[in-house]
TORPA-4810 file (N, C-alpha, C, O; in nm, 3 decimals):
<nodes>
NODE_1_8.401_14.144_13.200_8.484_14.259_13.163_8.422_14.334_13.044_8.415_14.457_13.045_M
NODE_2_8.377_14.260_12.943_8.316_14.323_12.826_8.188_14.396_12.864_8.160_14.505_12.814_L
NODE_3_8.111_14.335_12.955_7.987_14.395_13.003_8.015_14.533_13.063_7.955_14.633_13.023_F
NODE_4_8.104_14.536_13.158_8.135_14.660_13.230_8.197_14.765_13.137_8.156_14.881_13.138_R
NODE_5_8.294_14.725_13.059_8.365_14.819_12.971_8.272_14.880_12.867_8.274_15.001_12.845_T
NODE_6_8.189_14.797_12.803_8.101_14.851_12.699_7.997_14.946_12.757_7.964_15.047_12.695_S
NODE_7_7.946_14.915_12.876_7.847_15.005_12.937_7.910_15.135_12.985_7.848_15.241_12.977_L
NODE_8_8.032_15.127_13.034_8.099_15.250_13.079_8.135_15.339_12.959_8.126_15.461_12.967_R
NODE_9_8.174_15.277_12.848_8.198_15.355_12.726_8.069_15.419_12.676_8.067_15.535_12.637_L
NODE_10_7.961_15.341_12.678_7.831_15.396_12.636_7.789_15.511_12.726_7.737_15.612_12.679_A
NODE_11_7.813_15.497_12.856_7.781_15.602_12.951_7.862_15.729_12.921_7.807_15.839_12.920_S
NODE_12_7.990_15.712_12.897_8.076_15.828_12.866_8.031_15.895_12.736_8.029_16.018_12.727_A
NODE_13_7.995_15.816_12.636_7.947_15.874_12.509_7.815_15.948_12.529_7.792_16.051_12.464_L
NODE_14_7.730_15.898_12.616_7.604_15.967_12.644_7.630_16.103_12.709_7.561_16.201_12.681_A
NODE_15_7.731_16.109_12.797_7.768_16.238_12.858_7.821_16.333_12.751_7.782_16.450_12.747_V
NODE_16_7.910_16.283_12.665_7.964_16.367_12.557_7.851_16.416_12.467_7.847_16.533_12.429_V
NODE_17_7.760_16.327_12.433_7.645_16.363_12.350_7.564_16.475_12.417_7.527_16.572_12.352_H
NODE_18_7.537_16.460_12.547_7.461_16.561_12.621_7.533_16.696_12.621_7.471_16.800_12.599_A
NODE_19_7.663_16.693_12.647_7.740_16.818_12.651_7.740_16.886_12.514_7.718_17.006_12.505_V
NODE_20_7.764_16.809_12.410_7.767_16.867_12.275_7.628_16.919_12.235_7.617_17.023_12.170_M
NODE_21_7.525_16.848_12.275_7.388_16.893_12.247_7.363_17.027_12.315_7.308_17.119_12.254_H
NODE_22_7.403_17.037_12.440_7.380_17.161_12.515_7.462_17.277_12.456_7.413_17.389_12.446_Q
NODE_23_7.586_17.250_12.418_7.669_17.353_12.355_7.603_17.401_12.225_7.597_17.521_12.199_I
NODE_24_7.554_17.307_12.146_7.486_17.344_12.021_7.363_17.428_12.046_7.333_17.520_11.970_G
NODE_25_7.290_17.397_12.153_7.170_17.474_12.185_7.201_17.617_12.227_7.120_17.707_12.205_M
NODE_26_7.317_17.638_12.287_7.351_17.771_12.341_7.409_17.865_12.236_7.428_17.983_12.263_M
NODE_27_7.436_17.814_12.116_7.493_17.900_12.013_7.389_18.000_11.963_7.271_17.969_11.949_Q
NODE_28_7.436_18.120_11.936_7.348_18.222_11.881_7.348_18.211_11.729_7.446_18.165_11.670_T
NODE_29_7.241_18.253_11.665_7.235_18.245_11.519_7.353_18.316_11.452_7.390_18.427_11.490_P
NODE_30_7.412_18.249_11.353_7.532_18.301_11.288_7.502_18.398_11.174_7.578_18.491_11.151_A
NODE_31_7.393_18.378_11.105_7.364_18.468_10.992_7.225_18.531_11.007_7.146_18.487_11.091_D
NODE_32_7.196_18.630_10.927_7.068_18.703_10.939_6.945_18.615_10.919_6.841_18.638_10.981_P
NODE_33_6.955_18.515_10.833_6.840_18.427_10.810_6.807_18.348_10.936_6.691_18.336_10.974_T
NODE_34_6.911_18.294_11.000_6.890_18.220_11.125_6.835_18.313_11.233_6.745_18.275_11.308_E
NODE_35_6.889_18.434_11.242_6.842_18.531_11.342_6.695_18.565_11.319_6.619_18.577_11.415_A
NODE_36_6.655_18.580_11.194_6.515_18.611_11.163_6.424_18.495_11.202_6.314_18.516_11.254_A
NODE_37_6.469_18.374_11.176_6.389_18.257_11.213_6.374_18.248_11.364_6.264_18.224_11.415_L
NODE_38_6.484_18.267_11.436_6.479_18.262_11.583_6.386_18.371_11.636_6.308_18.347_11.728_T
NODE_39_6.396_18.489_11.579_6.309_18.600_11.620_6.162_18.566_11.594_6.075_18.596_11.677_S
NODE_40_6.135_18.504_11.482_5.998_18.464_11.449_5.948_18.359_11.548_5.833_18.364_11.592_S
NODE_41_6.033_18.264_11.581_5.995_18.161_11.679_5.967_18.223_11.815_5.877_18.179_11.887_M
NODE_42_6.044_18.324_11.851_6.028_18.392_11.979_5.899_18.475_11.981_5.831_18.482_12.083_R
NODE_43_5.867_18.538_11.869_5.753_18.631_11.866_5.618_18.562_11.854_5.517_18.618_11.896_S
NODE_44_5.614_18.442_11.797_5.485_18.375_11.782_5.452_18.303_11.912_5.514_18.202_11.946_F
NODE_45_5.354_18.355_11.985_5.313_18.296_12.112_5.173_18.239_12.100_5.092_18.284_12.019_E
NODE_46_5.145_18.141_12.182_5.013_18.078_12.185_4.980_18.041_12.328_5.068_18.027_12.413_M
NODE_47_4.852_18.025_12.353_4.807_17.982_12.484_4.790_17.831_12.480_4.712_17.778_12.401_N
NODE_48_4.862_17.763_12.565_4.855_17.618_12.572_4.818_17.579_12.715_4.899_17.592_12.807_V
NODE_49_4.696_17.533_12.732_4.648_17.488_12.863_4.668_17.595_12.971_4.705_17.562_13.084_M
NODE_50_4.643_17.720_12.937_4.652_17.828_13.033_4.789_17.894_13.045_4.805_17.988_13.122_G
NODE_51_4.887_17.847_12.970_5.021_17.906_12.973_5.055_17.963_12.836_5.032_17.898_12.734_S
NODE_52_5.107_18.084_12.834_5.149_18.145_12.708_5.293_18.106_12.680_5.383_18.133_12.760_T
NODE_53_5.313_18.042_12.565_5.447_17.995_12.527_5.471_18.027_12.381_5.378_18.034_12.301_R
NODE_54_5.599_18.045_12.347_5.637_18.067_12.207_5.692_17.937_12.149_5.721_17.842_12.222_S
NODE_55_5.705_17.934_12.016_5.769_17.819_11.953_5.912_17.803_12.003_5.960_17.691_12.018_Y
NODE_56_5.979_17.914_12.030_6.116_17.907_12.081_6.119_17.845_12.221_6.212_17.772_12.254_L
NODE_57_6.018_17.874_12.303_6.008_17.811_12.434_6.000_17.659_12.420_6.070_17.585_12.490_D
NODE_58_5.914_17.612_12.329_5.901_17.468_12.307_6.032_17.408_12.256_6.074_17.302_12.302_F
NODE_59_6.095_17.476_12.163_6.221_17.429_12.106_6.328_17.416_12.214_6.395_17.313_12.225_Y
NODE_60_6.343_17.521_12.295_6.445_17.518_12.401_6.409_17.417_12.510_6.495_17.344_12.559_R
NODE_61_6.282_17.412_12.546_6.240_17.317_12.649_6.264_17.173_12.608_6.314_17.093_12.687_G
NODE_62_6.229_17.139_12.485_6.252_17.002_12.438_6.402_16.972_12.427_6.445_16.860_12.452_M
NODE_63_6.480_17.072_12.390_6.625_17.054_12.386_6.682_17.025_12.524_6.769_16.940_12.538_G
NODE_64_6.632_17.096_12.625_6.677_17.070_12.762_6.633_16.932_12.809_6.709_16.862_12.877_L
NODE_65_6.511_16.892_12.773_6.466_16.756_12.805_6.564_16.653_12.748_6.600_16.557_12.815_F
NODE_66_6.605_16.674_12.624_6.698_16.580_12.559_6.831_16.574_12.632_6.886_16.465_12.652_M
NODE_67_6.884_16.688_12.671_7.011_16.691_12.744_6.999_16.615_12.875_7.085_16.533_12.908_T
NODE_68_6.893_16.641_12.951_6.874_16.574_13.080_6.852_16.424_13.059_6.904_16.343_13.135_I
NODE_69_6.776_16.387_12.956_6.753_16.246_12.928_6.884_16.173_12.898_6.907_16.063_12.948_M
NODE_70_6.970_16.235_12.818_7.100_16.173_12.787_7.183_16.157_12.913_7.249_16.054_12.931_L
NODE_71_7.182_16.256_13.002_7.256_16.245_13.127_7.198_16.135_13.216_7.273_16.063_13.282_L
NODE_72_7.067_16.123_13.219_7.004_16.015_13.297_7.042_15.878_13.242_7.072_15.787_13.318_C
NODE_73_7.040_15.863_13.109_7.085_15.738_13.049_7.230_15.708_13.088_7.264_15.594_13.118_F
NODE_74_7.314_15.810_13.088_7.454_15.792_13.125_7.466_15.739_13.268_7.543_15.646_13.294_A
NODE_75_7.390_15.796_13.360_7.395_15.752_13.499_7.344_15.609_13.512_7.406_15.527_13.579_V
NODE_76_7.233_15.578_13.448_7.177_15.443_13.455_7.275_15.340_13.398_7.295_15.235_13.458_V
NODE_77_7.334_15.370_13.284_7.430_15.277_13.224_7.550_15.255_13.315_7.599_15.143_13.328_L
NODE_78_7.599_15.361_13.378_7.712_15.348_13.470_7.672_15.262_13.590_7.749_15.176_13.634_W
NODE_79_7.553_15.286_13.643_7.506_15.207_13.757_7.490_15.060_13.720_7.530_14.972_13.797_Q
NODE_80_7.433_15.032_13.605_7.416_14.893_13.561_7.552_14.827_13.539_7.567_14.708_13.565_V
NODE_81_7.649_14.903_13.492_7.783_14.846_13.469_7.847_14.799_13.598_7.939_14.717_13.596_S
NODE_82_7.801_14.851_13.710_7.859_14.816_13.840_7.787_14.700_13.909_7.825_14.663_14.020_S
NODE_83_7.686_14.643_13.846_7.612_14.535_13.911_7.699_14.410_13.923_7.790_14.387_13.843_T
NODE_84_7.670_14.332_14.024_7.742_14.207_14.046_7.701_14.105_13.940_7.590_14.111_13.887_Q
NODE_85_7.791_14.013_13.909_7.762_13.914_13.804_7.634_13.836_13.833_7.561_13.800_13.740_K
NODE_86_7.608_13.809_13.960_7.490_13.729_13.995_7.359_13.803_13.968_7.256_13.739_13.948_Q
NODE_87_7.361_13.935_13.967_7.237_14.011_13.948_7.224_14.071_13.809_7.125_14.140_13.781_T
NODE_88_7.319_14.048_13.723_7.316_14.109_13.591_7.202_14.058_13.503_7.153_14.130_13.416_R
NODE_89_7.161_13.937_13.524_7.054_13.881_13.442_6.928_13.967_13.452_6.853_13.980_13.355_E
NODE_90_6.905_14.024_13.568_6.786_14.108_13.588_6.793_14.237_13.507_6.690_14.302_13.487_A
NODE_91_6.911_14.276_13.461_6.924_14.401_13.385_6.902_14.381_13.235_6.898_14.479_13.160_T
NODE_92_6.888_14.258_13.191_6.874_14.231_13.047_6.759_14.309_12.981_6.781_14.372_12.878_R
NODE_93_6.638_14.307_13.037_6.530_14.383_12.972_6.560_14.533_12.965_6.528_14.598_12.866_P
NODE_94_6.621_14.586_13.070_6.657_14.728_13.071_6.759_14.759_12.962_6.745_14.859_12.890_L
NODE_95_6.860_14.675_12.948_6.963_14.698_12.846_6.905_14.687_12.706_6.939_14.765_12.618_L
NODE_96_6.818_14.590_12.684_6.755_14.577_12.553_6.672_14.701_12.521_6.677_14.753_12.409_L
NODE_97_6.596_14.748_12.619_6.515_14.868_12.599_6.601_14.989_12.566_6.570_15.064_12.473_T
NODE_98_6.709_15.009_12.640_6.797_15.124_12.615_6.867_15.111_12.481_6.876_15.208_12.406_I
NODE_99_6.916_14.992_12.449_6.981_14.971_12.320_6.888_14.999_12.203_6.927_15.066_12.107_G
NODE_100_6.766_14.948_12.212_6.669_14.973_12.105_6.628_15.120_12.099_6.607_15.175_11.991_L
NODE_101_6.617_15.184_12.216_6.583_15.327_12.218_6.688_15.408_12.143_6.654_15.499_12.067_A
NODE_102_6.816_15.376_12.164_6.920_15.452_12.095_6.922_15.421_11.945_6.961_15.506_11.866_F
NODE_103_6.882_15.301_11.906_6.867_15.274_11.762_6.755_15.360_11.702_6.769_15.413_11.592_L
NODE_104_6.646_15.374_11.775_6.536_15.460_11.729_6.580_15.606_11.726_6.547_15.679_11.633_V
NODE_105_6.654_15.649_11.829_6.706_15.787_11.829_6.792_15.810_11.704_6.784_15.915_11.641_F
NODE_106_6.875_15.711_11.670_6.961_15.724_11.551_6.876_15.736_11.425_6.907_15.817_11.337_A
NODE_107_6.770_15.657_11.415_6.682_15.664_11.298_6.617_15.802_11.288_6.607_15.859_11.179_A
NODE_108_6.573_15.854_11.401_6.513_15.989_11.401_6.618_16.093_11.361_6.588_16.186_11.286_I
NODE_109_6.740_16.076_11.411_6.847_16.171_11.378_6.884_16.165_11.230_6.918_16.267_11.171_S
NODE_110_6.877_16.046_11.170_6.903_16.033_11.026_6.800_16.117_10.949_6.835_16.187_10.854_I
NODE_111_6.676_16.108_10.991_6.568_16.179_10.921_6.571_16.330_10.945_6.549_16.408_10.852_K
NODE_112_6.596_16.372_11.069_6.576_16.513_11.104_6.701_16.592_11.140_6.696_16.715_11.146_Y
NODE_113_6.814_16.525_11.166_6.931_16.598_11.214_7.051_16.576_11.124_7.040_16.595_11.002_F
NODE_114_7.165_16.537_11.178_7.289_16.529_11.100_7.376_16.417_11.155_7.337_16.348_11.249_F
NODE_115_7.493_16.400_11.098_7.575_16.281_11.121_7.627_16.267_11.265_7.636_16.154_11.314_I
NODE_116_7.659_16.375_11.333_7.717_16.364_11.468_7.624_16.291_11.566_7.668_16.195_11.630_A
NODE_117_7.496_16.332_11.580_7.411_16.256_11.671_7.384_16.114_11.621_7.370_16.021_11.702_P
NODE_118_7.376_16.096_11.491_7.356_15.960_11.437_7.470_15.870_11.481_7.447_15.760_11.531_V
NODE_119_7.593_15.917_11.464_7.710_15.837_11.500_7.712_15.807_11.650_7.736_15.693_11.690_A
NODE_120_7.687_15.908_11.732_7.687_15.888_11.878_7.581_15.787_11.919_7.608_15.697_11.999_M
NODE_121_7.461_15.803_11.866_7.351_15.716_11.906_7.373_15.573_11.858_7.340_15.478_11.930_E
NODE_122_7.429_15.556_11.740_7.460_15.420_11.693_7.569_15.356_11.778_7.559_15.238_11.812_L
NODE_123_7.672_15.432_11.812_7.779_15.378_11.898_7.725_15.338_12.035_7.757_15.230_12.086_L
NODE_124_7.643_15.424_12.093_7.585_15.391_12.224_7.498_15.267_12.212_7.507_15.178_12.297_I
NODE_125_7.415_15.258_12.110_7.329_15.141_12.090_7.411_15.014_12.077_7.380_14.914_12.141_A
NODE_126_7.515_15.018_11.996_7.599_14.900_11.976_7.665_14.858_12.107_7.665_14.740_12.141_V
NODE_127_7.720_14.954_12.181_7.786_14.921_12.308_7.688_14.861_12.409_7.721_14.765_12.479_L
NODE_128_7.569_14.917_12.418_7.469_14.864_12.511_7.426_14.724_12.467_7.411_14.635_12.551_V
NODE_129_7.406_14.704_12.338_7.365_14.572_12.289_7.479_14.470_12.300_7.453_14.351_12.316_L
NODE_130_7.603_14.515_12.293_7.717_14.425_12.319_7.711_14.378_12.464_7.729_14.260_12.491_V
NODE_131_7.686_14.470_12.556_7.672_14.431_12.697_7.554_14.336_12.716_7.563_14.239_12.790_A
NODE_132_7.445_14.364_12.648_7.327_14.278_12.655_7.361_14.136_12.612_7.322_14.040_12.679_F
NODE_133_7.432_14.121_12.502_7.466_13.987_12.452_7.582_13.925_12.527_7.591_13.803_12.536_T
NODE_134_7.673_14.005_12.582_7.788_13.948_12.653_7.746_13.875_12.779_7.810_13.777_12.816_S
NODE_135_7.643_13.919_12.843_7.598_13.852_12.964_7.536_13.718_12.932_7.544_13.625_13.012_R
NODE_136_7.475_13.707_12.817_7.417_13.579_12.778_7.526_13.474_12.764_7.512_13.361_12.813_R
NODE_137_7.637_13.510_12.699_7.745_13.414_12.680_7.815_13.383_12.812_7.869_13.274_12.827_S
NODE_138_7.816_13.478_12.908_7.883_13.452_13.034_7.804_13.357_13.123_7.861_13.295_13.212_S
NODE_139_7.673_13.344_13.100_7.593_13.253_13.182_7.557_13.125_13.107_7.493_13.036_13.163_T
NODE_140_7.598_13.115_12.980_7.555_13.000_12.901_7.624_12.871_12.943_7.577_12.762_12.910_S
NODE_141_7.735_12.880_13.016_7.804_12.760_13.060_7.733_12.690_13.174_7.760_12.573_13.200_G
NODE_142_7.644_12.757_13.242_7.571_12.697_13.353_7.447_12.627_13.303_7.383_12.670_13.206_R
NODE_143_7.414_12.519_13.369_7.292_12.447_13.333_7.174_12.516_13.402_7.170_12.526_13.525_H
NODE_144_7.079_12.563_13.322_6.961_12.627_13.377_6.839_12.561_13.314_6.797_12.601_13.205_R
NODE_145_6.782_12.463_13.379_6.671_12.390_13.319_6.547_12.477_13.298_6.464_12.444_13.213_P
NODE_146_6.531_12.584_13.371_6.414_12.670_13.357_6.425_12.768_13.241_6.325_12.831_13.205_W
NODE_147_6.543_12.782_13.181_6.563_12.880_13.074_6.527_12.823_12.939_6.538_12.893_12.838_A
</nodes>
């Protein structure tokens, strides 16, 4: 129960994170300084491997990558939450990887962003790592000489 619930909560938080990220990306600059910066990012273009792109193109493109990545994590976490008890052991490396990835995302957000993504990423990491550890305790009652 803890396995499924924590992963479904983490999945829902990843969707909320993606939606809020996308909403934040779609906002137009509020003051003249922000507008000038955005205009500067749009106007500075460079040739990268045969394609002309601006800094704003890179900024928006990476933002879209982040939104899609968060949605993919949400889908994967929901799918893993639905696995049968007998096959959950195989998901342990995946859960550890995702949990650690969200801890790293939180560290990056502490350095470069603000409290909202930090909080979301820490909550997702904790929930995924709770699921990771909950499965260990659910199988510890069985004798497994190979473990």
